[in-house]
C-alpha positions as CSV (number, residue, x, y, z in Angstrom):
1,X,116.9,66.1,71.0
2,X,115.2,62.9,72.2
3,X,113.2,64.4,75.0
4,X,111.8,67.1,72.7
5,X,111.0,64.5,70.1
6,X,109.3,62.5,72.7
7,X,107.3,65.5,73.8
8,X,106.2,66.2,70.3
9,X,105.3,62.6,69.7
10,X,103.3,62.4,73.0
11,X,101.3,65.6,72.4
12,X,100.5,64.5,68.9
13,X,99.5,61.0,69.9
14,X,97.3,62.4,72.7
15,X,95.6,65.0,70.5
16,X,92.5,62.8,69.9
17,X,91.8,63.0,73.6
18,X,91.8,66.8,73.6
19,X,88.1,67.2,72.8
20,X,86.8,65.0,75.6
21,X,89.3,66.7,78.0
22,X,88.1,70.2,76.9
23,X,84.5,69.2,77.2
24,X,85.1,67.9,80.7
25,X,86.8,71.2,81.6
26,X,84.0,73.1,80.1
27,X,81.5,71.2,82.3
28,X,83.6,72.3,85.3
29,X,83.4,75.9,84.1
30,X,87.1,76.1,83.1
31,X,86.7,76.4,79.3
32,X,84.3,78.3,77.1
33,X,82.1,75.7,75.5
34,X,81.3,77.9,72.5
35,X,85.0,78.3,71.6
36,X,86.5,74.9,72.3
37,X,87.7,74.5,68.7
38,X,90.1,77.4,69.2
39,X,92.0,75.4,71.7
40,X,92.6,72.8,69.0
41,X,93.9,75.5,66.6
42,X,90.7,76.1,64.6
43,X,90.2,79.8,64.0
44,X,87.0,81.6,64.7
45,X,87.9,84.7,62.8
46,X,89.5,85.6,59.5
47,X,93.1,86.7,59.3
48,X,93.3,90.4,58.4
49,X,95.4,91.6,55.5
50,X,98.9,92.9,56.1
51,X,101.4,92.3,58.8
52,X,100.2,90.7,62.1
53,X,101.9,90.3,65.5
54,X,100.9,87.4,67.7
55,X,101.0,88.3,71.4
56,X,100.4,85.7,74.0
57,X,99.9,85.8,77.8
58,X,98.7,83.1,80.1
59,X,95.8,84.8,81.9
60,X,94.3,88.1,82.8
61,X,97.3,89.9,84.2
62,X,99.7,88.8,81.5
63,X,97.1,89.6,78.8
64,X,96.4,93.1,80.2
65,X,100.2,93.8,80.5
66,X,100.4,93.4,76.7
67,X,97.9,96.2,75.9
68,X,100.5,99.0,75.9
69,X,102.4,97.1,73.2
70,X,99.2,96.5,71.3
71,X,98.5,100.2,71.1
72,X,102.0,100.9,69.8
73,X,101.9,98.1,67.3
74,X,98.5,99.3,66.0
75,X,99.9,102.8,65.5
76,X,102.5,101.2,63.3
77,X,99.9,99.6,61.0
78,X,100.2,96.0,62.4
79,X,97.2,94.0,63.3
80,X,97.4,92.4,66.8
81,X,96.2,88.9,67.7
82,X,96.2,88.2,71.5
83,X,95.9,84.7,72.8
84,X,95.3,83.6,76.3
85,X,94.3,80.4,78.0
86,X,91.5,81.3,80.5
87,X,87.9,82.2,80.3
88,X,88.3,85.2,82.6
89,X,91.2,86.6,80.4
90,X,89.1,86.2,77.3
91,X,86.2,88.1,78.8
92,X,88.4,91.0,80.1
93,X,90.4,91.3,76.9
94,X,87.4,91.2,74.5
95,X,86.0,94.2,76.4
96,X,89.3,96.2,76.3
97,X,90.9,95.4,73.0
98,X,91.0,98.4,70.6
99,X,89.9,98.2,67.0
100,X,92.5,96.3,64.9
101,X,93.2,93.8,67.8
102,X,91.3,90.6,68.5
103,X,91.4,87.7,70.8
104,X,91.6,83.9,70.3
105,X,92.2,81.2,72.8
106,X,95.7,79.8,72.6
107,X,95.9,76.3,71.1
108,X,96.9,73.5,73.4
109,X,100.6,72.8,72.9
110,X,100.1,69.8,70.6
111,X,102.0,69.9,67.3
112,X,99.0,69.4,65.1
113,X,97.0,72.1,66.9
114,X,99.9,74.6,66.8
115,X,100.5,73.9,63.1
116,X,96.8,74.5,62.3
117,X,96.9,77.7,64.2
118,X,100.0,79.0,62.5
119,X,98.8,77.9,59.0
120,X,95.8,80.2,59.4
121,X,97.2,83.2,61.3
122,X,100.7,83.3,59.7
123,X,102.1,85.8,62.3
124,X,105.0,88.0,61.3
125,X,106.3,88.2,64.9
126,X,105.5,86.4,68.1
127,X,105.7,88.2,71.5
128,X,105.1,86.0,74.5
129,X,104.7,87.5,78.0
130,X,106.6,86.6,81.1
131,X,107.6,82.9,81.1
132,X,105.0,81.4,78.8
133,X,107.3,79.0,77.0
134,X,105.6,76.1,75.3
135,X,108.1,73.9,73.3
136,X,105.8,73.2,70.3
137,X,104.7,76.8,70.0
138,X,108.2,78.0,70.1
139,X,109.8,75.4,67.8
140,X,107.0,75.4,65.3
141,X,107.2,79.2,65.1
142,X,110.9,79.1,64.5
143,X,110.6,76.4,61.9
144,X,108.5,78.8,59.9
145,X,110.9,81.7,60.3
146,X,108.8,83.7,62.7
147,X,110.9,85.8,65.1
148,X,110.1,84.9,68.7
149,X,110.6,87.3,71.7
150,X,109.8,87.2,75.4
151,X,108.4,90.4,76.7
152,X,107.9,91.4,80.3
153,X,110.0,88.3,80.9
154,X,110.4,86.8,84.3
155,X,111.2,83.4,85.6
156,X,111.3,82.2,89.2
157,X,114.2,80.4,90.8
158,X,112.0,77.3,91.1
159,X,111.1,77.3,87.4
160,X,114.7,77.8,86.4
161,X,115.7,74.9,88.5
162,X,113.1,72.7,86.8
163,X,114.4,73.6,83.4
164,X,118.0,72.8,84.5
165,X,117.0,69.3,85.4
166,X,116.9,68.7,81.6
167,X,119.8,70.9,80.4
168,X,119.8,69.6,76.9
169,X,116.1,70.5,76.5
170,X,116.5,73.9,78.1
171,X,119.5,74.7,75.8
172,X,117.5,73.8,72.7
173,X,114.4,75.7,73.8
174,X,115.9,78.9,75.2
175,X,118.5,79.3,72.5
176,X,115.7,79.6,70.0
177,X,114.4,82.8,71.7
178,X,115.5,85.7,69.5
179,X,115.0,88.5,72.0
180,X,114.2,88.6,75.7
181,X,113.0,91.8,77.4
182,X,113.4,91.1,81.1
183,X,111.5,92.9,83.9
184,X,114.7,93.4,85.9
185,X,118.4,92.4,86.3
186,X,117.7,89.3,88.4
187,X,115.3,87.8,85.8
188,X,117.7,88.8,83.0
189,X,120.5,86.8,84.7
190,X,118.2,83.7,85.0
191,X,117.4,83.8,81.3
192,X,121.0,84.2,80.4
193,X,121.8,81.3,82.6
194,X,119.2,79.2,80.7
195,X,120.8,80.0,77.3
196,X,119.0,83.0,75.9
197,X,121.7,85.1,74.1
198,X,120.0,88.4,73.5
199,X,118.6,89.7,76.9
200,X,117.8,93.3,77.7
201,X,116.4,94.8,80.9
202,X,113.4,96.7,79.6
203,X,111.3,97.1,82.8
204,X,107.8,96.0,83.6
205,X,105.0,96.5,81.1
206,X,102.5,96.7,83.9
207,X,103.8,100.1,84.8
208,X,102.5,101.3,81.4
209,X,99.1,99.7,81.7
210,X,96.0,101.8,82.3
211,X,94.5,101.5,85.8
212,X,92.1,98.6,86.4
213,X,88.6,99.5,85.4
214,X,85.6,99.4,87.7
215,X,81.9,99.8,87.1
216,X,81.3,103.4,88.4
217,X,77.8,102.5,89.6
218,X,79.0,99.5,91.6
219,X,81.9,101.6,93.0
220,X,79.5,104.4,94.0
221,X,77.2,101.9,95.6
222,X,80.0,100.4,97.7
223,X,81.3,103.8,98.7
224,X,77.8,104.7,99.8
225,X,77.4,101.5,101.8
226,X,80.8,102.0,103.5
227,X,80.6,105.7,104.3
228,X,83.7,106.8,106.3
229,X,84.6,103.2,107.4
230,X,88.4,102.5,107.3
231,X,89.2,99.7,104.8
232,X,92.0,97.2,105.1
233,X,92.5,94.9,102.1
234,X,94.4,91.7,101.8
235,X,95.0,91.0,98.1
236,X,95.9,87.8,96.3
237,X,96.2,85.8,99.5
238,X,97.2,82.2,99.7
239,X,96.4,79.5,102.2
240,X,97.5,80.6,105.7
241,X,97.4,84.3,104.9
242,X,93.7,84.6,105.5
243,X,94.3,83.6,109.1
244,X,97.1,86.3,109.3
245,X,94.6,88.8,107.8
246,X,91.9,88.0,110.3
247,X,94.4,88.4,113.2
248,X,95.3,91.8,111.7
249,X,91.6,92.7,111.5
250,X,91.1,92.1,115.2
251,X,94.2,94.1,116.1
252,X,93.2,97.1,114.0
253,X,89.6,96.9,115.0
254,X,90.6,97.2,118.6
255,X,91.4,100.9,117.8
256,X,89.0,101.3,114.8
257,X,85.8,99.3,115.6
258,X,84.1,100.1,112.3
259,X,86.9,98.6,110.3
260,X,86.0,96.6,107.1
261,X,88.6,94.1,105.8
262,X,88.5,93.1,102.2
263,X,89.9,89.6,101.4
264,X,90.6,88.9,97.7
265,X,92.1,85.4,97.5
266,X,94.3,84.5,94.6
267,X,92.1,81.5,94.0
268,X,88.4,82.4,94.5
269,X,87.5,78.7,94.5
270,X,88.8,78.7,98.1
271,X,85.9,80.8,99.2
272,X,84.2,78.1,101.3
273,X,87.4,77.4,103.1
274,X,87.9,81.1,103.9
275,X,84.2,81.4,105.0
276,X,84.7,78.5,107.4
277,X,87.8,80.1,108.8
278,X,86.0,83.4,109.3
279,X,83.1,81.6,111.0
280,X,85.5,80.0,113.5
281,X,86.8,83.5,114.4
282,X,83.2,84.8,114.8
283,X,83.6,87.2,111.9
284,X,80.6,88.3,109.8
285,X,81.3,87.9,106.1
286,X,79.6,89.3,102.9
287,X,80.4,87.6,99.6
288,X,80.9,89.6,96.5
289,X,80.1,86.6,94.2
290,X,76.6,86.4,95.7
291,X,76.0,90.1,95.1
292,X,76.1,90.9,98.8
293,X,77.1,94.3,100.0
294,X,78.8,95.0,103.3
295,X,76.4,95.9,106.1
296,X,77.1,97.8,109.3
297,X,77.9,94.5,111.1
298,X,80.0,93.1,108.3
299,X,83.7,92.6,109.3
300,X,85.0,90.8,106.2
301,X,84.1,91.5,102.5
302,X,85.1,88.5,100.5
303,X,86.0,89.3,96.9
304,X,85.6,85.8,95.6
305,X,85.4,87.0,92.0
306,X,87.8,87.6,89.2
307,X,88.6,90.9,87.5
308,X,87.1,93.1,90.1
309,X,90.1,94.4,92.0
310,X,89.4,97.8,90.3
311,X,86.6,98.0,92.8
312,X,88.7,97.0,95.8
313,X,91.7,99.3,95.5
314,X,89.8,102.6,95.4
315,X,88.1,101.6,98.7
316,X,91.2,100.5,100.5
317,X,93.5,102.7,102.5
318,X,96.0,100.0,103.4
319,X,96.7,97.0,101.2
320,X,98.6,93.8,102.2
321,X,100.0,92.0,99.2
322,X,99.6,88.2,99.5
323,X,102.0,85.3,98.9
324,X,104.5,87.3,100.9
325,X,104.0,85.3,104.1
326,X,103.7,82.0,102.2
327,X,106.1,80.3,99.9
328,X,106.1,81.6,96.3
329,X,107.8,85.0,96.1
330,X,105.0,87.6,96.3
331,X,102.6,89.1,93.9
332,X,102.9,92.2,91.7
333,X,102.1,95.4,93.7
334,X,101.9,97.8,90.8
335,X,98.1,98.0,90.6
336,X,97.4,99.0,94.2
337,X,100.4,101.4,94.0
338,X,98.8,103.0,90.9
339,X,95.6,103.6,93.0
340,X,97.6,105.3,95.7
341,X,97.3,102.6,98.4
342,X,99.7,102.4,101.3
343,X,101.4,98.9,100.9
344,X,102.4,96.3,103.4
345,X,104.1,93.0,102.6
346,X,105.8,90.1,104.2
347,X,109.4,89.0,103.7
348,X,108.9,86.6,100.7
349,X,108.8,88.8,97.6
350,X,111.7,87.4,95.6
351,X,109.6,87.2,92.4
352,X,109.1,91.0,92.5
353,X,112.1,92.0,94.5
354,X,113.1,95.1,92.5
355,X,109.6,96.5,92.4
356,X,109.2,96.0,96.2
357,X,112.7,97.4,96.8
358,X,111.8,100.6,94.9
359,X,108.5,101.0,96.8
360,X,110.2,100.3,100.2
361,X,113.0,102.7,99.4
362,X,110.5,105.5,98.4
363,X,108.6,105.1,101.6
364,X,105.6,103.8,99.7
365,X,105.6,100.3,101.2
366,X,106.6,98.7,104.4
367,X,108.2,95.2,104.8
368,X,106.8,93.3,107.8
369,X,108.9,90.5,109.3
370,X,105.9,88.6,110.7
371,X,102.1,88.7,111.2
372,X,102.3,90.7,114.4
373,X,104.3,93.4,112.7
374,X,101.8,93.5,109.8
375,X,98.9,94.1,112.2
376,X,100.7,96.8,114.1
377,X,101.9,98.6,111.0
378,X,98.4,98.7,109.5
379,X,97.0,100.0,112.8
380,X,99.6,102.7,113.0
381,X,98.9,103.8,109.4
382,X,95.1,104.1,110.1
383,X,96.0,106.2,113.2
384,X,98.2,108.5,111.1
385,X,96.1,109.5,108.0
386,X,98.6,112.0,106.8
387,X,101.3,109.4,106.7
388,X,98.9,107.0,105.0
389,X,98.1,109.5,102.3
390,X,101.8,110.4,101.8
391,X,102.6,106.7,101.3
392,X,99.9,106.5,98.6
393,X,101.3,109.5,96.8
394,X,104.8,108.0,96.9
395,X,103.4,104.7,95.5
396,X,101.9,106.5,92.5
397,X,105.1,108.4,91.9
398,X,107.1,105.1,91.8
399,X,104.8,103.7,89.2
400,X,105.0,106.8,87.1
401,X,108.8,106.9,87.3
402,X,109.3,103.2,86.4
403,X,107.1,103.3,83.3
404,X,108.3,103.3,79.6
405,X,108.9,99.6,79.1
406,X,106.5,99.5,76.1
407,X,108.4,102.3,74.4
408,X,111.8,100.6,75.0
409,X,110.6,97.3,73.7
410,X,109.0,98.6,70.5
411,X,112.2,100.6,69.8
412,X,114.3,97.5,70.2
413,X,111.9,95.6,67.9
414,X,112.2,98.3,65.2
415,X,114.5,96.3,62.9
416,X,112.2,93.3,63.0
417,X,109.1,95.4,62.5
418,X,110.6,97.3,59.6
419,X,111.6,94.1,57.9
420,X,108.1,92.7,58.2
421,X,106.5,95.9,56.9
422,X,108.7,95.7,53.8
423,X,108.1,91.9,53.2
């Protein structure tokens, strides 16, 4: 296929530029300078003896979603190699991986780097999370006879449309996927439409994940600082949604003057922009990244950090899930639901439509047509604490009911696992 050959040639030809590019990214704080060689396929650990499964996720969320599979694979006697591509994911996973599992940075999708990676690790099976489909990684794995499966698979309408702009490439790539375990029926249909033959709806692995962790001392300190203040949280917000959140804060604070609103933007690097917007509204802000704690006069607590939502959710009574009033399709509401938060969201949740539908139907979440309805719904919930607590209980029940994806996936992988054990 000419385009795939061109891609392989281009990534190979550009591979000498990888080191200066990585050094530049490390200078900006986007790469780990001590582990840059891993991004070029050089290992920093020995391969263990016996069968090994390679699991890959893009970042923190995807990497953590793989942990239930890791536990089940380790119990079968397989070693587990998890790769991700971000510093934050490496930090979180290195803290949480059990014995027998280890982390490496994923190689850049250059044929020489991928080949070097595969020469060393020789995985018996590759499991990639969600829609992490890199042509060289996939095709090089298949060329070596390594079974390749997508787990927790999802792909947006936008991404599907991009792949369909090159139908020959899409057919060649997606037809090489041996198994696809989709999160829901809508995503399963998209993968079938792109040419994956063996697609199963297995559910969402994040329902099986342990709750996000939090430093108990930090959590106790925050609870002490807040006392009985009501807490509204806007999670994974995108540009435009902070303004909506601030409007909601003023509406709620009219009835609950001691309200604290937590804002956790999807991209913490937007902190200065959000601070400026809050200053224009006359809102006092404390920043988590600076080690600041909310004071009595603090209106907004800005969680401009990564990996700390385990601190935010236990504090929040009502949570607004971001990217639901902006283009993009929403963000995953499983984590706040697991903590028993009452959930609010806007109309744009197509990427997680089945999860939100289940939460809405169970009375665990409320869909809000516009910013005004969001503010009024949050205010009503704070005014009705019994209803708020009931929504939280229902949210936890939905998460518990929809679990089991890891068990279904490992059961479906049984023939492949058994074959690798015997090899």
